[in-house]
Structure formats: C-alpha cells, structure tokens
N, C-alpha and C positions, 0 to 999 in steps of 0.2 A: 861714460862708455869710452871704448877705444875705437880708433879708426879701423883697426883690424876687424872689429865686429861688423862694421858697415861693409867692408870689402868682402867678408864671408857671406853676409846677407845678399849682396849683389851677385856673387857667384852662384850661390845655391838657388836663388829665386829666378834670376834672369840670365844665368850662365855668362855673367860679365866678369872678366878677369881684370884685376888691378894692373894698370900699366905705368911703369916708371920710364918716362920719356926723356929725362934730362940727366945727363951725367953730372953736370955742374950744380944741379938742384937735387941732391940725393934724397932729400926728405919729401919731395913733391911727387905726387902720382895722380892719375885720373881714372875715372870710371866712365867708359864710353859705351854707347849702344852699338852692338856688333854690326847691325844692319845699316846704320847711317853714319857711324863714326863720330856722332855728336857727343860732346861732353855732357855727362849728367851730374858729375861732382868732381871738384878739385880737392884733393887731400893733402894737407900740409903738416909736416912734423919738424919741430925745431928743438935741438938739444942745447940746453943751457949748461955749459961746462962749469960755470962758477957755482951754480946752485945744485947741479947734478940732477936736473929734472927735465922731463920731455913735455913740451907743449904741443898739443894736437888741435888743429883747427881744420875746418873744411868749408868750402863754398858749394852750395847745392842749387841746382837750376830748377827750383820749384815755384818761382814767381814771388814777387815782392809782397803780395797780399798775405802771405803766410805770417809775416811779422804782426799784422794786426789781428789775425785769426787766433794764433796760439799765444801771443803775448808772454813769451817765456823770456827770462833774463839771460838765457844762453843763446838766443837768436838776435842777430844784429845785421848791420849793413855788410855786404860781402868784403872780404879781406883783399882779394886779388882781382876778381872778376868785375866786369862793369855791365851796367844795363839793369832794367827792371826784372829780368828773369832770374836774377841770382840773389841769394841771401847768405849771410855768414852764420856758422854754428861753432860755438865753443863747446867742445865735447866733454870737458871735465864736469862731472856730476850731472850731465844732461841725460835724460831718459832715452833709452834706445828706441822705444816705441815712437816717440816724436820724430827722431831722425829717420827711422825706417819709413814712416808715413810720408815724410817730405821727399825721400828718395823715390818712393813709388810715384809721386806726383811728377818728379823730374823725368822719370822714364816715360810717363804718359805724354808729357809735353814734347819730348823729342822723337816720339814714334812717328813714322811717316804716315800721313793720312792722305788717301787718294793716290792719284798717279799723274804723271806729266805726259801729255800727248803732243807730239811735234807735228805741226801741220805743214811747215815749209822750213827748209834749212839748206844752206849751202855746205853740205858735208864734203869733205875731201874725197877725191876719187880713190878707188881701191889702191892704185899704184902709188898715190901720194902718201906721205908720212908727215905727221905733225908731232911736234915735241913740246913738252911743257916742263916747267921746273918741278921736280919731285924731291921731297925731302928724303935723304938717305936714311935708312933704318939705323938707329943707335944701338950700339952693342949692349946686349943685355935686355933689349926690349922684349916683353912677353908677347906671345902670339895673340892675335885678335881672335877670340873664340867665335864659334858659330852656334846656332841653336838646334843643330841636328839631333842633339841628345834629348831634347824636350819632345815628348809625344805630341803628335799633331792635335789630338783632342784637347789636351791640356793647354797648348798654345792658343787654340781657338777660344777656349774658356777664359783664359787670361785677357784676351782682347775684348771680351764682352763687358769687362768692368768699365763703368762710367764714373768719373770723378765728379763729385758734387760738393755739398756743403759740409760733408763729413759727419752728418747726424746719424743717429742710430736707424732712423727711417730710411735714409739713403743707403746705409750699409745693408740693411735688411732686404731692400729691393734688389740690390746687386747680388746678394747671396741667393735670393730666390731664382733670379735669372740664371746664374751660373749653375746652381744646384739642379735646376730643371734640365739644363743642357747636359749635365754630367750624370743624370739619374741612373743610366744603365752602364756607365763606364766601369771597366775592370782593369786592374793593374797587377803587377807581380814583382814589385820592388819594395820588399819590407823595410821598415825603418823602426828602430827601437830606442831612439833618443827621448829627451824630455822636452816638453813644450808647455809654457804657461802664458795665458793671455785671457783677458776678460772679453766676453762676447766674441769669441774666435770665429773666423770665417776662412774660406779658401784663400782670400786675398792676403791674409796674414801669414800664410805658410810659405816657406822656401820650397824649392822644387823637391828636394828629398823628402821633406815632411809631407808635402802634398801627395806625392806618389805613395809614400808609406801609409797615409790615411786611406787612400782608395784601395790599397792592397788589403789593409785590415778590414775595410768594409766588404770587400769581395769575399774574404773568408767568413766573415760574420753571416753574410746572406747564405752561405753554404752550410751554416750550422757549426762552424769551427770557432770556438771562443779563444781569443788571444788577448794578452794584456795590451793596454794602450794608455797614453797620457790622458788625464782627466779632461784637459782642455779640448783635445781631439775627440774624446767621447761626447762632449757637448755639441760638437758639430753634427754628429750623427743624430742626436736628439733634436737639434734644430731642423735637420732634414725631415724627420718624421712629423714634427709640428707643422711644417709647411707642406706636408703631403708628398714628400719625395720618397719614393719606395713604398707607398701605401695608396690603395685605390679609393678608400673611403675613410671618413672620420673614425668609424668603429675599428677599422684595421690599424689606423694610427695608434689608437689607445691600446689595442692588444699588443702591438709591437713595443710600445713604450713600457708597458707592464712587463713584457718579456725581458726587456733590457734591464729593468730593475731587478728581476729575479736572477737572471744569468750573470749580471755583472756587479751590481751594487750589493745584493745579498751575499754573493760569493766572495766579496772582498777584492775583486779584480780592479775596480775603480773606487774613487773616493766616495764613501757612503754619505758624505755631506751633500751629494747631489740629490739625495732623496727628497729633501725639503722642497727644492725647486721643482723636481719632477712631479711630486704629488700636486703641487699648486698648478702646474701647467696642464696636467691631465684633467683636473677639474675645470679649469678655464677653457680648455679646448672643447670639452664636452658641452659647456654652456654656449660658446660662440658658434659651434656647429650644430647646436640643438639636437644632441644625441639623446635617444630615449632614456628617460630617467631610470627606469628599471635596469637597463643594460649598463648605464654609465655609473650606477651606484658603487659597483665593485672597484672603480678606479678613483673614487673621491678620496680625499685625505681623511683618514679614519678619525683622527683626533678632532678635526673640525666637525665632522659629521656627528660624532658622539656628543660634542658640546651643543650643537644645534638641537639634538634630541633632548638633551638634559634641560636646556632652556625651555623647550616646549612643555616639559613635565613640571618644572618649577613655576612656570607662569600660570598653569591651571592644574594645581595639585589635586583638586577635588575629583578630577576625572581619571585619576591614576591611583593604583593601590600603594600601600605603605612601602613595599620593596622598591617599586619604581621610583618613588619620591626620594627614598634614602640613597639609592644608587645615583640618582641625578645630583644630589648634594655632594656625594663623594667625587663625582666627575668634575664639579665646578670649584672644589676647594683644595687647599694644600693640607688641611687638617686630616689626619688619617683616621677617619671615623670608623672604618671597618676594623681597625686594630684596638678600638676602645673596649674595655671590659664590659661596658654597657651593652655592646653588641656581641662580643665573643662569649660572654657567660650567659647572657639573656637574649639570644639572637632575635627571636620574633618580637619580644617585648621592646628590646632596644631599638630596633628598626621602626616599630610603631611610634615610640615616643619621639624620635627625631622627626619622623614624617608629620605627626600630629603637631609638633612644635612649629614646624615650618608653616603649616596651614594656619595655626594660631597667629603667627606673626603677620601673615598677609591680611588678616582681619583686624588685628588690634593695633598695628603700627602703620601709619600713613602720613604723608606730607603733601604739600601742594603739587610736588612733582610726581606723586603716585604712591603706591604701596611699598612694602619692604622689598619686593622683587625689583622694582624700579630703582630703589636706593642702591641695590647691589649691582644691577646690570644695565642701568640706564633705560632709555626709551628707544623704540625702533626708529631708525633713521634711513634716509635715502641719500647716499653719497655717490660721487663720481667714481667709476670703476674703470680701470685700465687693464683689460685682459692681455696676458702674455707680454706685458710691458717690459719685463726684465729678461726677455728672450729675443733672439734674432728671429723675428716672425714678420711676414709681409702679408697684409690684407689689402689687396688691390682696390676693392670696392667697399663702400660703406655698407654696414650690415642693415638689413631691413628691421623695422619695428617688431619687437617681440617681447615676451616675458618668459623666463625660465625659472620654475619654482624648484628650489633645491630642497626645502623643507617648509614646514608650516610657518616658520618665522624668518626664513631666508630665501630671497629670490633675487633675480637679476633682470633688469628692464633695459631695453634699447629703445631710445627715442631719437629719431632723426640722425641715426648713426652714432649717437653718444650713449654710452653704457652707464647704468647706475646700479648700485648694489643696495638692496633694502634688507636691513638686518639689525641686530643689536651689536654695534661695533665693539670689538674687544678693547678698543682704546678707552672706552668709557666705563669698563668694569671697575668696580671698587672691591677688589679681592680682599683687601685688608679688613674691610667692614664685615664681609661674609666669614672670613677666617676667625676673626675675633669673636663673632657671635657663636659660631659652632664650637669653638674652644670653651667658651663660657658655658654653653649648653652641656657639653661633655662633662665639665667640672661639676655642675650642679646636679646633673642626673646621676653621676657616680655617688654623690652624697645622698641623694634621694633613695636610690636603690641599694645603698651601702655595699658597693662592690668596687674592687680595684683601689689603687692608691689614689690619694687626693691630688688634685692639681692646683697650681698657683693661679690666681686671677691675673689676667693681663690688664694693664692700665687702660688700654684702649677698649676694653670690653665691659667697663663699669656700667655704661648706659643700658646694656642688655639684661642685667641682673634682675631688675623689677619685672620685666616681661616673663623671663624664664621662670622666676619664682612663682608668679601668679599662675602660670600654666601648670607647674608641678602641684600647687595647691588644688587647682581644679581637678587635676587627674587623680590626686589622692582622694578627694571627696567623692569623685565618680566611682572609684573602686569600692569605697565604703558602702555607697548606695547600692552598687551592683551586688555586693556580697550579702546584703540583707535578704532573708527568705521572702519570697513572694507568695502570699496566701490569697487565693481567690475563693470567696464565699458566695454561693448563689443562694441568697436568702429565700427566694421563692421556693426552694426545694426543702427547706428546713422543716416546715410543718409536715410535709408528706413523710419525711424520714422519721420524724417523731411518732407519727401515727402508726407507720409500719413497724417500728421497733416496739411500740406499746402492744400492738396486736400479737406480735411474735412472742413477747414475754408472757402475756396473759394465757396464751395457748399452752405454755409449758408449766404453768403453776398448778399445784394440786389443790383440792378443795380446802385442805387445812391451811395452806399458804395464803390462799385468797382470804380466808376468814381472819388470819393474823394481820394481813394488810389492811383490812377494813377497820380492825380495832385500833391499830397504831396510827393510822393515817399516812403511813409510808409504804412504799412498795419494796418487796424483797430486793436486795442488792443495793439499796440506797441507804446512806447514813444521814442522820439528822443534821450533822454539821460537817463541813469540808475541812480536811486537815490543812492547817496553815503552815507555810514554809517561812522560816526565819531567814530573811534576806541578808542578814549579817553574817551567815555562815555559808561555806561552799557546799552546794548540793552534793550529796555523797555519790550520786550516779554520774557526775560529769567526768571525773578523772578516775582511772583505776590506780591501783597501788604503785605500779611502775611509773606511771606519769606523775603521781604525787611526789614520789622519791626524786625523780629528775628535777621537778620544779623546786623542791626544797634545796637540792644541791646547788642549783643555779642562784637561788636567793642567798645562800650562804657563801657565794663566791667560789664554789667548787666546780670543777669540770666533770660533767657526767660522761665523758667519752668512754672511760673504762667500764662504767656501769652499763652503758648501752651496748658495748661490745660483748660483755659477759652474758647479756640477755639475748644476744643474737638479733639485735634490732638495727634498723637503718635510721640514721639521724634525720634524714629528710622526711621519713614516714612518721617518726616520733613528733617532729615539729608540726607537721600537717595535722596530726591527730589532736594534739594539745590546742593548737590554734582554732580548730573546728569546735572542740568541746567548750572552749571559753569565749567563743565569739559572741554569744548571746549576752554574756555577763559583761564583757569588756567593750564589745563593739568594734574590735580591730584585731589584727594579728599581734601576738605578744612575744612570739619566738622567731628568731632568724636562724637560718641554717647556711653556714658557709663551709662547704666540704664536709668534714667530720665534726665540726664545732658548732654547738648551739649557744645562743646568747639571747638574753632578755632585752626587750626594747625598754629603754630607761624610762620613757613616759608612763609606763604601766606597772612599774615595780611596786609602787605604793598600793595600787588597787589589788594586785595579786597577794601582797602581804595581808591585806584586810580579809580577802577571801579565804586564805589559808589559816586565819586566826592568829596572825602576828608571827 
C-alpha cells in the first residue's frame, strides 16, 4: 500500500489532515489527533536517486503488543520513535486492512479519556502575564482540522467502539452496540464509491462512506431503491439479523426476504449474496424459534427439497411411484426425467425406477445398513454454529430447545450449545447413486427396447446383477398378470347342468325324444368331439390381414405400406396380433415403435411353426 492511502483514510474517517512540519525533512509528515495534538503516526518517504525508487515507512502508535498479535513480516520495531507505544510498518506489499486497523488503535490510545479537575493552583492574577516558549509555525504547514464537519450522532457512535482482542465476537458486540445507537439515524450525504471488505461494520468505514451508507438506508426505508456496494449492503443485512429496524423475528425475516426480491433478484447487488442470505434466514428462524409453518417460506428451497427427498427414499413403501421417482431425480445428477424410459413410457418408466429402488433396499444391505445408508450415510448429531459467518451478537446463551425442520432434520440446543441432527451432506456418496441409476437406465432401455443404448460405466458393474434380477422378476410378473384368470364355482355346475337339461327337454318334440332314446345321445350332441391339430395355427386366431402382416415380417419385409393402405394403426395391429397369439406363445410377439412393427427374435421359430413354415 501507499502512505497516501493511510493519509486519505485518516482524513475521511477521522478528519485528520497530514501535516508536513519540517522543511529540512521534506519526506516526513505526521497524523495528529486534532483535539489533543498527539501524534498517531509518523510517515516517512525516502527517494533513492541511484535506484530511482521511493521507500515508504511509517511508525504507528498502536502499542508494541501488535507485533505479537499480527506476526506480519512487514511489522517491526519503530524506525524513528521510541517507547512501547510505537511499532514500525514497511508498507511495500503490506495489506491496507492491517495498517488501517493499527491506525484505528492508535487513535483510540491518544483520545482523551476523562477530565482534569484543578483543586488548588497559584494562577497568575488577571493583570499578570506569563510567557512560554512557543514554536513558530513553519511555512507550508497545513492547518489543524477540527471535527465540526462530523455529525454529532456519528461522533458519539464512533466513541462507543471498544477495542478488544480483535475477534469476530468482539467485532459483533461493538457492531450491535453501535447499530442499536444508530437505529433511527438518518442522513442526506449520498456516496457512490466502491467498497470491499469481509465482515464489514461501521468501524471499517470512512466518514464519507459511513454517511453514504446511512443516507442509502434512509432512502431504502422510505421505499426508494438505489444501487449500493455489496459490502455496504451486507451491513444492512447484519442490522436486520440483529433486530435493528425490526421489532420481531418474523419482521426480520420479512424484510430480509424483501431485500432479496428488491435487490438481489433485480440485479442491483451481487446475486452471490443469496446463498448466505438463505442460510441466515433459516438459522435465524431456528434460533428465534419462529413458527415452522410461517418460517417455511424463508428456508433454503434446495435444502428443504433434499430433506423431503431423503424422507421419501428412506421409507419408499409409504409413498407412491411418482414421489419416489421425483426424490431420486432430486438426489442425483443423472437426468432420469430425460430418459426415453420415462419420456416414452411415462407411467411405466416411473414405476420401474421406483420399484427398483424399493427392491434395492430389500436385497442389498451391509453391516452399516441398507442401500439407502450406503448412498446417504446415517443420521448424525453434530455441533452447529448458527449465524457464524455473519456479524451477529447473541448476548445471552440460548435456552434448551429442539426445532424440527423436517422428519429427518432438526436442531437441538443443550446448555447453550447447538447441535444439528441430520444426514450430513459430507457423507453422501453421490457417485455410488449416480452409477447405480445410470446402469438402471441402461438396462431398462434394453428391457423395454426404447431409446439408444448406453455404455456401461466401470463403476457400475456391481449393480448389474441386482438390476438384471429385478428386470427378470418384473418380466415374469407381467407374464403371470397377463394370463386369463378363470374362476369356477364347482358347487354351481350340477345345478347349471340340471337347469340346462330341463330346458332342452321341454323344447323337444315327441319324435326327437324317441330318436334320442334309440341312439343313446341327445339332440345337439355328437358322438365324438372334433380334435384340433396343434401343429397348425387355428384358423380363427388371425384374420387375413393379420396373417399377411406376419408373413411379411417373417420374410424380412416392412408392412408399413400395407398397414397404411388398409387404413390401420400400427399400435392397434400389434395389440390385436399379440392378444390373438398370447395363448399359443405365452408372451407378446410384436413390438411397435412409432409406425414400425418388429418381431421379437425369441419367438420367430415358434411363429414359423404355427404358420406352417
């Protein structure tokens, strides 16, 4: 950094102007507190004529303890000053944040604390005059500034800051104290510069930036949206998290959500804030025990969706096929909803993926649990630090409580310490789940003969036997389900025969009754039943059109034109032939893919025999 940056910081934040006191030391200057005249920093510049370089150093009155605290290679013993109050800083490649913090400490050390009360003194009489040696002003000396330009409220706020160990906790406490003091403050000095700082607070701002922020906040509270630096926008978010400008936790959440809509969604501020904002809104709702039904609208949607998906996948038997399929889509990178198994056979595809997941939970298990646990681990209870990455101050320990976010995700506070009970994302084995679902998609495409084939992933070989066994079981179940179910009540057969016999006898003439008695048979009955040669195709199973289509397919010809000429639909033709031949073959023999029909290779030989070769 440059010494000019430190001088600018001192002027903007503390209204301190750099003073050049010595004509014979032109590269030396000091930064003094206007009210006390004490030096806060000595700035030194040396021009090396031979090398053509400028060396910049400074001594800062921040206390020798800073050397042990910061341990920076650019901090050292003072160059010119003496005493334990001073340290030296080499500004080349030194971060301005460190130097500014050290200067802030210096200002705090030299500020007057308290007052002096004179109880007795031999003061000169009014007519007497006393003289003391006074340094004459040096030509070119800059005026000693005063703080009249700093608003009284801001000046009082600055003086509330207490220096401590420099921790985030100490910083948060100071921010809360100052923010509460400035809760209703308004200003009218806009500032449109840029500002970048991690965990920004009022104390990090120079005067112009500070007044600019309060001016922006004043307009925001009136409903006027104006652009602002992202770091300054974070200060507004920190205020709301700490209850500054909001009377209740619910109002804090509403205003945080409004900030997301008005600023982040509209592109005024960096949309990267969203991740932190969603996290903080969830954590604030938990810490403040906001009603779950009300707080649900502020929770991080992706995390909530994953919690719901985990609950479904853990107990798939209590959910329908669509819910299980959607849960799988939520937890994987494999685009199952784009698979032709689903796009072409929507209900059937979803059913197969859901049933396969249920099958895996039953048939694959280890000592650590079932397939669900292999993919997502086990539920754990880990330390939780709410609002840890925000400037947030919690003055009192939280009372013991439990906040249930979902069936498998909750937060517990015990003795002021928070724990999160959940399936930690850290233990998810996404690669295992992704490989399994990719292999499932590959084998189901082959099973249903739809879509282009996929290549097997090396990491999915283990899943093939399980998925193949599931497909075989599903195929067999379909065959069994397709068989006609005949229910015969044998107790009713005798009665049916008697009733039929009586009806028939009542319709016979005397001549027919006589013939029946002589032949020993009844009219309408034949002495022998016609036998059907099972080596030939029954003539009433297929009509002429269906027979022609089957012969064309057996000869390797496409029946598409023939079907079109007869004004038929390929899918209807396939269903009719499959139904007609099901009793003979026991399975479907034709597949329909759009306008094309094809024979299933396993049954071509059987069909040839039925059609007489």
